C-alpha positions as CSV (number, residue, x, y, z in Angstrom):
1,M,43.9,61.7,98.8
2,A,40.9,62.0,96.5
3,S,41.5,63.7,93.2
4,K,40.0,67.2,92.6
5,H,37.3,67.5,90.0
6,I,38.8,69.8,87.4
7,L,37.0,71.3,84.4
8,H,39.0,72.8,81.5
9,M,36.7,75.0,79.4
10,L,37.7,75.7,75.8
11,T,36.3,78.4,73.6
12,P,37.3,79.8,70.2
13,L,35.9,83.2,71.4
14,K,37.6,86.1,73.2
15,H,35.8,85.3,76.5
16,M,34.4,82.2,78.2
17,S,30.7,82.4,79.1
18,P,30.2,83.4,82.8
19,F,26.9,81.5,82.6
20,D,28.8,78.2,82.0
21,V,31.5,79.0,84.5
22,N,28.9,79.6,87.2
23,M,26.9,76.5,86.3
24,A,29.9,74.2,86.4
25,L,31.0,75.5,89.8
26,D,27.5,75.3,91.2
27,A,27.3,71.7,89.9
28,G,30.3,70.8,92.1
29,F,33.6,71.1,90.2
30,D,36.4,72.0,92.5
31,A,38.2,74.1,89.8
32,V,37.2,75.6,86.5
33,L,39.9,76.8,84.1
34,P,38.9,78.8,81.0
35,Y,41.0,78.8,77.8
36,V,40.0,81.4,75.2
37,D,40.8,82.0,71.5
38,V,41.3,78.2,71.2
39,G,41.5,77.0,67.6
40,I,40.6,73.5,66.6
41,A,44.3,72.7,65.9
42,E,45.1,73.4,69.6
43,V,42.5,71.0,71.0
44,T,44.7,67.9,70.8
45,S,47.6,69.4,72.7
46,L,45.4,70.8,75.4
47,V,43.5,67.6,75.9
48,Q,46.7,65.5,75.9
49,D,48.3,67.9,78.5
50,A,45.2,67.2,80.7
51,I,45.1,63.4,80.2
52,F,48.7,62.7,80.9
53,S,48.8,64.8,84.1
54,R,46.9,62.1,86.0
55,P,47.1,58.3,86.2
56,P,44.4,56.5,84.0
57,N,42.2,55.7,87.0
58,A,41.9,59.4,87.8
59,G,41.0,60.5,84.3
60,V,37.3,60.5,85.2
61,D,38.0,63.4,87.5
62,T,39.1,65.6,84.6
63,G,36.6,67.2,82.3
64,I,36.8,69.2,79.0
65,F,34.0,71.6,78.2
66,I,33.7,73.0,74.7
67,A,32.0,76.4,74.3
68,G,31.7,79.0,71.6
69,K,28.8,80.1,69.4
70,N,29.1,77.7,66.4
71,A,27.5,74.3,66.6
72,A,29.4,72.7,63.7
73,L,32.8,74.0,65.1
74,A,31.9,72.7,68.6
75,L,31.2,69.3,67.2
76,D,34.5,69.3,65.3
77,M,36.3,70.3,68.5
78,L,34.5,67.5,70.3
79,D,35.6,65.0,67.7
80,A,39.2,66.4,68.0
81,A,39.1,66.0,71.7
82,K,37.9,62.3,71.4
83,K,40.7,61.6,68.9
84,A,43.2,63.1,71.3
85,M,42.7,60.4,73.9
86,V,45.4,57.8,74.3
87,P,43.9,54.8,76.0
88,P,44.0,54.0,78.8
89,F,44.4,57.8,79.3
90,R,41.0,59.3,78.9
91,V,38.9,62.3,80.3
92,S,35.3,63.3,80.0
93,V,34.1,65.8,77.3
94,F,30.9,67.9,77.2
95,A,30.1,70.3,74.3
96,D,27.4,73.0,74.7
97,P,28.3,76.1,72.6
98,A,26.4,79.2,73.8
99,G,24.2,76.8,75.7
100,S,22.7,75.8,72.4
101,F,22.8,72.0,72.8
102,T,21.0,72.1,76.1
103,T,18.6,74.9,75.0
104,A,17.7,73.0,71.8
105,A,17.2,69.8,73.9
106,A,14.8,71.7,76.2
107,V,12.8,73.1,73.3
108,V,12.3,69.8,71.5
109,A,11.6,67.9,74.7
110,K,9.0,70.5,75.7
111,V,7.4,70.5,72.3
112,E,7.4,66.7,72.2
113,K,5.7,66.5,75.6
114,S,3.0,69.1,74.8
115,L,2.2,67.5,71.4
116,K,1.6,64.2,73.2
117,T,-0.4,65.5,76.2
118,K,-2.4,68.1,74.3
119,F,-3.0,66.5,70.9
120,G,-2.0,62.8,71.2
121,R,0.7,63.5,68.6
122,E,4.4,62.6,68.2
123,L,7.2,64.6,66.6
124,K,7.3,62.1,63.8
125,D,5.7,63.6,60.6
126,T,4.8,66.8,62.4
127,R,5.4,69.9,60.2
128,I,7.8,72.2,62.1
129,A,8.9,75.7,61.0
130,I,12.0,77.1,62.7
131,F,12.5,80.9,62.6
132,G,16.1,82.0,63.5
133,A,17.3,78.8,62.0
134,T,20.7,80.2,61.0
135,G,21.6,80.7,64.7
136,V,23.2,78.0,66.9
137,V,20.0,77.1,68.8
138,G,17.9,76.9,65.6
139,F,20.6,74.6,64.0
140,C,20.6,72.2,66.9
141,T,16.8,72.3,67.3
142,A,16.4,71.4,63.6
143,V,18.7,68.4,63.9
144,L,17.0,67.0,67.0
145,A,13.5,67.4,65.6
146,A,14.5,65.9,62.3
147,R,16.1,63.0,64.0
148,E,12.8,62.2,65.6
149,G,11.1,62.2,62.2
150,A,9.6,65.7,62.1
151,K,9.3,67.5,58.8
152,V,11.5,70.4,59.5
153,A,11.7,73.7,57.6
154,L,14.4,76.3,58.3
155,V,13.1,79.8,57.7
156,G,15.3,82.7,56.7
157,H,14.3,86.2,57.6
158,D,16.7,87.6,55.0
159,G,15.8,85.2,52.2
160,P,16.7,81.6,51.3
161,Q,20.4,81.7,50.8
162,R,21.8,81.4,54.3
163,V,19.2,78.9,55.5
164,S,19.8,76.8,52.4
165,E,23.5,76.7,53.4
166,V,22.5,75.6,56.9
167,A,20.1,73.0,55.5
168,S,22.9,71.7,53.2
169,E,25.3,71.4,56.2
170,I,22.7,69.5,58.2
171,R,22.1,67.1,55.3
172,A,25.8,66.5,54.8
173,R,26.8,66.2,58.4
174,F,23.8,64.3,59.8
175,E,22.2,62.8,56.7
176,L,18.9,64.4,57.6
177,D,16.4,65.9,55.2
178,V,15.4,69.4,56.2
179,A,13.9,72.1,54.0
180,A,14.8,75.8,53.6
181,D,12.1,78.4,53.3
182,D,12.2,82.1,52.4
183,G,10.6,84.1,55.3
184,S,11.7,87.6,54.1
185,S,8.2,89.1,53.9
186,E,5.0,89.0,55.9
187,A,3.2,87.2,53.0
188,K,5.8,84.5,52.9
189,K,5.7,84.0,56.6
190,K,1.9,83.7,56.5
191,S,2.3,81.0,53.8
192,I,4.9,79.1,55.9
193,L,2.7,79.3,59.0
194,A,-0.3,78.1,57.1
195,A,1.5,75.0,56.1
196,S,3.0,74.3,59.6
197,E,1.7,72.6,62.7
198,V,4.5,73.8,65.0
199,V,6.3,77.1,64.9
200,L,9.5,77.6,66.9
201,S,11.3,81.0,67.2
202,A,15.0,81.0,68.0
203,A,15.5,84.4,66.4
204,K,17.4,87.4,67.8
205,A,16.2,88.5,71.2
206,G,13.8,91.5,71.4
207,V,12.4,91.1,67.9
208,E,8.8,90.1,67.1
209,V,9.1,87.5,64.3
210,I,5.5,86.2,64.2
211,S,2.7,88.8,64.4
212,K,-0.9,88.4,65.5
213,E,-2.0,88.8,61.9
214,M,0.2,86.0,60.8
215,L,-1.2,83.7,63.6
216,D,-4.8,84.6,62.6
217,E,-4.3,82.8,59.3
218,A,-2.4,79.8,60.7
219,G,-5.5,77.6,61.1
220,G,-3.6,74.3,61.3
221,L,-1.1,75.5,64.0
222,L,-1.0,73.2,67.1
223,L,1.9,74.7,69.0
224,A,4.2,77.8,69.2
225,A,7.4,78.1,71.2
226,D,9.9,80.9,71.7
227,V,13.3,80.9,73.4
228,N,13.5,84.8,73.5
229,A,12.9,86.2,77.0
230,V,13.6,89.8,76.0
231,P,10.5,91.9,75.2
232,P,8.8,91.9,72.8
233,A,8.1,88.2,72.5
234,G,9.2,86.6,69.3
235,I,5.7,85.3,68.8
236,A,2.9,87.7,69.4
237,G,0.7,86.9,72.4
238,L,3.0,84.3,73.9
239,G,3.6,84.8,77.6
240,I,7.1,84.5,79.0
241,S,6.0,81.7,81.4
242,D,3.4,80.0,79.2
243,D,3.6,76.2,79.4
244,G,1.1,74.6,77.1
245,V,-1.6,77.2,77.6
246,P,-3.9,78.4,74.8
247,L,-2.3,81.0,72.6
248,A,-4.8,83.9,72.3
249,G,-6.8,84.1,69.1
250,T,-5.6,80.7,67.9
251,T,-6.3,77.0,68.3
252,A,-2.7,76.4,69.3
253,V,-0.9,76.2,72.7
254,G,2.2,78.2,73.6
255,I,5.4,77.5,75.4
256,G,7.3,80.5,76.6
257,P,11.0,81.0,77.2
258,L,10.9,80.6,81.0
259,A,9.3,77.2,80.7
260,I,12.0,76.2,78.2
261,G,14.7,77.9,80.2
262,N,13.8,75.9,83.3
263,V,14.4,72.6,81.5
264,K,17.6,74.0,79.8
265,Y,19.0,75.0,83.2
266,K,18.3,71.6,84.7
267,T,19.7,69.8,81.7
268,E,23.1,71.7,81.6
269,F,23.4,71.5,85.4
270,G,22.5,67.8,85.2
271,L,25.1,67.0,82.6
272,F,27.8,68.8,84.6
273,K,26.7,66.6,87.6
274,K,27.0,63.5,85.5
275,L,30.5,64.4,84.5
276,I,31.4,64.7,88.2
277,E,29.6,61.5,89.3
278,A,30.7,59.3,86.4
279,E,32.6,56.2,87.2
280,K,34.4,56.3,83.8
281,P,35.0,59.1,81.3
282,V,31.9,60.1,79.3
283,I,31.3,62.1,76.1
284,F,28.2,64.4,76.0
285,D,26.8,66.2,72.9
286,F,23.3,67.5,72.0
287,Q,21.8,64.0,71.8
288,D,22.8,63.3,75.4
289,A,21.3,66.7,76.4
290,F,18.1,65.7,74.6
291,S,17.9,62.3,76.4
292,L,18.3,64.1,79.8
293,A,15.8,66.8,78.9
294,R,13.2,64.2,78.0
295,E,13.6,62.6,81.5
296,I,13.2,66.1,83.1
297,V,9.9,66.9,81.3
298,T,8.4,63.4,81.8
C-alpha cells in the first residue's frame, strides 16, 4: 500500500495559518497536522518522531512545514530540523513564515522581470529602497535583492534604530551589505526616493507610505511595487492589479499587490507540489522560492 503524504506544520505562534493549511491540502497532501506554540528546542524531537515512524524509503512522503512570523527564527528552526535528521532517515522541510519567503520571492522576481523588459536593466547595482523593512516580507525581500547585487536600503518609518538592527542581522547572517535609512518624516522620505531607482512597500496594510507629492520629486524612479492589497495603497496612484503599467505622474512603472500575489500563490502551491512529487527528501527556503518564482514570471 502506498504511503500517505503527510505534512506536519510547526509554528511558534498560538495558531497555524489557515492560508497555509488550505494551500497544502489543495496541493495534494493527504493529511496536514498543525503544531502550535513550538519552540526551537522542540523541533528536534518532533522531527525525529516523524522520521522514525516510517522506513527510510518512505521518508520522502513526510513533510515538515515551518511557519510563524519571524524570518530569522524560521531559518533557525529550519536548520534545527535539518540537523535532526539521522541518515538514512530523512524527511522534506519547507519554511515560509507568514508566507514571507514566497511573497518576497514573488516581489523580487516581478521587479527583476519588469526592470529587464521595461528598462533593459538587471537587479545588480540597482538602487532599491524598501519601506516596511522591519517586517518579515521586507527582511526577506532585502536579502534576495542584495544577493542579486542590488544596492538595498532598509527604510524605517520610526527612525533608524530598528532598521539598523535588521540591517546588522542581515549582514551577520548572510554577509550582505545593506544600508539603513531614516524615513520618519516626509522630507526624509523624499530624499530617499530621490536617490532610489526602485521603491518597494512591504509596510502595514491600509497605510499610505509614499504620497503623490513624494513621487513627484522622485525623478530617477524606474519602478514602484506594493504588497498591500488593503486600501489605501501603500504607494499613491498604484493600482491593485497594475503589472508594469505607467505610474501616474511619474516616469516609473508600477506593480500592484494582485500581480505579486498571483506569483506568490503559484510559488507556495508549487513548492508544496514539489514536496509531494519529490523522489527524495528536499529542503526549501526563500532562495528555492525565488528560483521557482523566476520560472513562473518568465
